C-alpha positions as CSV (number, residue, x, y, z in Angstrom):
1,M,-125.6,-106.1,3.6
2,S,-123.4,-108.0,1.2
3,T,-120.2,-107.1,-0.7
4,D,-119.0,-108.7,-3.9
5,L,-115.7,-110.4,-3.3
6,D,-113.0,-110.3,-6.0
7,T,-111.6,-113.7,-6.7
8,V,-109.6,-115.7,-9.2
9,D,-109.9,-119.2,-10.6
10,P,-107.2,-121.7,-10.0
11,K,-106.4,-121.6,-13.7
12,T,-105.8,-117.9,-13.8
13,D,-102.4,-116.9,-15.1
14,I,-100.1,-115.7,-12.3
15,A,-99.3,-112.5,-14.0
16,E,-103.0,-111.8,-14.5
17,A,-103.6,-112.4,-10.8
18,A,-100.8,-110.0,-10.0
19,D,-102.2,-107.3,-12.3
20,H,-105.6,-107.8,-10.7
21,M,-104.2,-107.3,-7.2
22,A,-102.3,-104.2,-8.3
23,R,-105.4,-102.7,-9.9
24,L,-107.5,-103.3,-6.8
25,K,-104.7,-102.3,-4.4
26,I,-105.0,-105.5,-2.4
27,R,-102.4,-107.8,-1.0
28,H,-104.3,-111.1,-0.9
29,L,-106.7,-112.6,-3.4
30,P,-109.0,-115.6,-2.8
31,V,-108.8,-118.5,-5.2
32,V,-112.3,-120.0,-5.8
33,Q,-113.4,-123.0,-7.8
34,D,-117.0,-124.1,-8.2
35,G,-118.0,-121.6,-5.5
36,Q,-115.6,-123.1,-3.0
37,L,-112.5,-121.4,-1.6
38,T,-109.4,-123.4,-2.6
39,G,-106.7,-121.0,-1.5
40,I,-105.5,-117.5,-1.1
41,I,-102.6,-116.0,-3.2
42,S,-100.6,-113.2,-1.6
43,I,-98.0,-110.7,-2.7
44,R,-95.4,-112.8,-0.9
45,D,-96.4,-115.8,-3.0
46,L,-96.1,-113.8,-6.2
47,T,-92.8,-112.3,-5.2
48,N,-91.4,-115.7,-4.3
49,W,-92.6,-117.2,-7.6
50,A,-91.2,-114.3,-9.6
51,V,-87.8,-114.5,-7.9
52,H,-87.7,-118.3,-8.5
53,E,-88.5,-117.8,-12.2
54,L,-85.9,-115.1,-12.7
55,T,-83.2,-117.2,-11.1
56,S,-84.0,-120.5,-12.7
57,G,-82.7,-119.6,-16.2
58,H,-86.1,-120.0,-17.9
59,E,-86.4,-118.9,-21.6
60,L,-87.3,-115.3,-22.5
61,P,-91.1,-115.7,-22.7
62,D,-91.2,-117.1,-19.1
63,L,-88.8,-114.3,-18.0
64,E,-91.1,-111.7,-19.5
65,R,-94.1,-113.1,-17.5
66,S,-92.0,-113.3,-14.4
67,H,-90.9,-109.7,-14.7
68,S,-94.5,-108.6,-15.2
69,A,-95.6,-110.5,-12.1
70,L,-92.7,-109.2,-10.1
71,S,-93.4,-105.6,-11.2
72,A,-97.1,-106.0,-10.3
73,A,-96.2,-107.5,-6.9
74,A,-93.8,-104.6,-6.2
75,E,-96.5,-102.1,-7.2
76,V,-99.1,-103.7,-4.9
77,N,-96.6,-103.8,-2.1
78,R,-95.8,-100.1,-2.6
79,L,-99.5,-99.2,-2.6
80,G,-100.1,-101.2,0.5
81,Q,-97.6,-99.3,2.6
């Protein structure tokens, strides 16, 4: 028996990864490159990144992406409880 594993590539946009996690209702997402596990991104990682972006004074386009990632992280966190 085998199960397909949902993964992202290291070049995947962070907001896209957050949206992916929210859609799947998962809190961790493996990062795979060339068939090899290179890391795991978590809701905590996304939240820490988004808070850093929001408090670093980045320009509006970056803030919009940060807000999207933060919203997705909050939604996944809510669904996981």
